[in-house]
C-alpha positions as CSV (number, residue, x, y, z in Angstrom):
1,M,-32.9,13.9,-22.5
2,Y,-32.7,13.9,-18.7
3,L,-35.7,15.1,-16.7
4,K,-35.1,18.0,-14.3
5,K,-37.1,16.2,-11.6
6,E,-34.5,13.4,-11.3
7,K,-32.9,13.0,-7.9
8,S,-29.3,14.5,-7.6
9,N,-26.7,14.1,-4.9
10,T,-23.5,16.0,-4.5
11,L,-20.3,14.6,-3.0
12,I,-16.9,16.3,-2.7
13,G,-14.0,14.8,-4.5
14,F,-10.3,15.5,-5.2
15,C,-8.6,15.8,-8.5
16,N,-5.1,14.5,-8.9
17,C,-3.3,15.4,-12.2
18,E,-0.1,14.2,-13.7
19,K,1.6,16.1,-16.5
20,N,4.3,15.2,-19.0
21,I,5.5,18.5,-20.6
22,E,7.7,16.9,-23.3
23,Q,4.8,14.7,-24.6
24,N,2.1,17.3,-23.8
25,T,0.1,14.7,-21.9
26,L,-2.0,15.0,-18.8
27,I,-3.8,12.5,-16.6
28,I,-6.8,14.0,-14.8
29,Q,-8.1,11.8,-12.0
30,P,-11.2,13.0,-10.0
31,R,-11.7,10.6,-7.1
32,I,-14.3,10.4,-4.3
33,E,-14.8,8.3,-1.2
34,F,-18.1,7.4,0.6
35,P,-19.3,4.6,2.9
36,S,-19.2,1.0,1.8
37,K,-22.2,-0.8,0.4
38,S,-23.0,-2.4,3.8
39,E,-22.9,1.1,5.5
40,L,-25.1,2.6,2.8
41,K,-27.7,-0.2,3.3
42,K,-27.7,0.8,7.0
43,G,-28.5,4.4,6.0
44,N,-25.0,5.8,6.6
45,K,-24.5,8.3,3.7
46,T,-22.1,10.5,5.7
47,S,-19.0,11.4,3.8
48,T,-16.0,9.9,5.4
49,Y,-13.2,12.3,4.3
50,F,-10.7,12.8,7.0
51,F,-12.6,10.7,9.5
52,P,-11.5,7.2,10.3
53,G,-14.4,4.9,10.9
54,P,-16.6,2.6,8.8
55,P,-15.3,0.9,5.7
56,R,-15.2,3.1,2.6
57,Q,-15.5,2.7,-1.1
58,Y,-13.7,4.8,-3.7
59,R,-14.3,5.9,-7.3
60,F,-11.5,6.9,-9.6
61,Q,-12.3,8.5,-13.0
62,T,-9.0,8.7,-14.9
63,I,-9.0,10.7,-18.1
64,Y,-5.8,10.4,-20.3
65,L,-5.2,13.4,-22.6
66,K,-2.6,14.1,-25.2
67,D,-2.6,17.5,-27.0
68,S,-6.3,18.1,-27.5
69,T,-7.4,14.5,-27.7
70,I,-8.8,12.2,-25.1
71,Q,-6.8,8.9,-25.3
72,K,-8.9,6.9,-22.9
73,I,-11.0,7.1,-19.8
74,E,-11.0,4.5,-17.0
75,F,-13.6,4.3,-14.3
76,L,-12.6,2.2,-11.3
77,K,-14.6,1.2,-8.2
78,V,-12.7,0.1,-5.1
79,S,-13.9,-0.9,-1.7
80,E,-12.3,-1.6,1.6
81,E,-14.9,-4.4,1.9
82,K,-15.0,-7.3,-0.6
83,Q,-18.2,-6.1,-2.2
84,F,-17.3,-6.3,-5.9
85,D,-17.5,-10.1,-6.4
86,K,-14.9,-10.6,-3.8
87,N,-12.4,-8.4,-5.6
88,K,-11.3,-5.0,-4.5
89,I,-11.2,-3.6,-8.0
90,D,-14.1,-3.3,-10.4
91,S,-13.7,-1.4,-13.6
92,V,-16.7,-0.1,-15.4
93,S,-17.2,0.9,-19.0
94,I,-18.6,4.3,-20.0
95,I,-21.5,4.6,-22.4
96,K,-21.1,8.2,-23.3
97,Y,-19.1,11.2,-22.0
98,K,-18.7,15.0,-22.4
99,I,-15.6,16.8,-21.1
100,H,-14.9,20.5,-21.3
101,I,-11.3,21.6,-20.5
102,N,-10.0,25.2,-20.4
103,T,-6.6,24.6,-22.0
104,F,-4.5,22.0,-23.7
105,N,-1.2,23.5,-22.5
106,Y,-0.2,21.2,-19.7
107,K,2.9,23.0,-18.5
108,I,1.3,24.0,-15.3
109,A,-1.2,21.4,-14.2
110,Q,-2.9,23.7,-11.7
111,N,-4.0,25.9,-14.6
112,V,-6.2,23.1,-15.9
113,W,-9.8,22.9,-15.0
114,G,-13.1,21.9,-16.5
115,T,-16.4,19.9,-16.3
116,Y,-17.4,16.4,-17.2
117,E,-20.4,14.2,-17.6
118,L,-20.2,10.4,-17.7
119,I,-23.1,8.0,-18.5
120,L,-22.4,4.6,-17.0
121,P,-24.1,1.3,-17.9
122,D,-24.1,0.3,-14.2
123,E,-24.9,2.3,-11.0
124,F,-22.2,4.6,-9.6
125,G,-23.0,3.0,-6.2
126,Y,-24.0,5.9,-3.9
127,S,-27.8,5.7,-4.6
128,E,-30.2,3.7,-6.8
129,N,-30.0,4.3,-10.5
130,D,-27.2,6.8,-10.2
131,T,-25.8,6.2,-13.7
132,I,-25.2,9.8,-14.7
133,I,-22.1,11.5,-13.1
134,S,-21.4,15.1,-13.7
135,G,-18.8,17.3,-12.0
136,T,-16.1,19.9,-12.1
137,F,-12.4,19.4,-11.7
138,H,-9.4,21.6,-11.0
139,C,-6.1,19.9,-11.2
140,N,-3.5,19.8,-8.5
141,N,0.0,18.3,-8.8
142,W,-0.5,15.0,-7.0
143,K,0.3,11.7,-8.7
144,A,-2.6,9.8,-10.1
145,V,-3.3,6.4,-8.7
146,R,-2.7,3.7,-11.3
147,Y,-4.7,0.6,-11.8
148,E,-1.6,-1.6,-11.2
149,N,-1.2,-0.2,-7.7
150,L,-4.8,0.4,-6.8
151,E,-5.4,-2.7,-4.8
152,D,-2.5,-2.0,-2.5
153,W,-3.5,1.6,-2.2
154,T,-6.7,0.9,-0.1
155,D,-4.8,-1.4,2.3
156,H,-2.5,1.3,3.7
157,Q,-3.2,4.8,2.3
158,P,-5.8,7.0,4.0
159,F,-7.2,9.9,2.0
160,I,-4.7,12.8,2.2
161,E,-6.1,15.8,4.1
162,N,-4.0,18.5,2.5
163,Q,-5.1,18.2,-1.1
164,T,-6.1,21.4,-2.8
165,L,-9.3,22.5,-4.6
166,P,-12.0,20.0,-4.0
167,N,-14.5,19.2,-6.8
168,N,-18.2,18.6,-6.7
169,M,-19.5,15.5,-8.3
170,N,-23.2,15.2,-8.9
171,R,-24.9,11.9,-9.6
172,R,-28.5,11.6,-10.9
């Protein structure tokens, strides 16, 4: 379905995971940051992890699992600039997804890893026509960022440097 000659970019991301042992639920949240839209237009595609500097934008893919079932998936775009119709938060629907996960025993979140592919109706935002996102995740025990507190999150929280096990996220 997808041509091999399609352009692909790789960015590093982090994967926060929240578990609830009693209910056997897990929230998996790969997230990534890269320069804002105005910086990308200037040609700045340098990853900004750990480096203060130009405004950034973030992508949060939040996968809610219970037992062996995906309850829902949220995909949120956030920018330090007001680039999403003057709002900091822009949620995107997902056309199609594939997720492979190694286990549905969520007692130890760091034992959970897998791969995913999401097909979006709109661009991811790093390059033109980047509507297919594929990547790997390996959970850590950091709390997931919730939609309710996402707007405040970009105002005061820098990316945390000590997170474990980065993920690769590929966009075509």
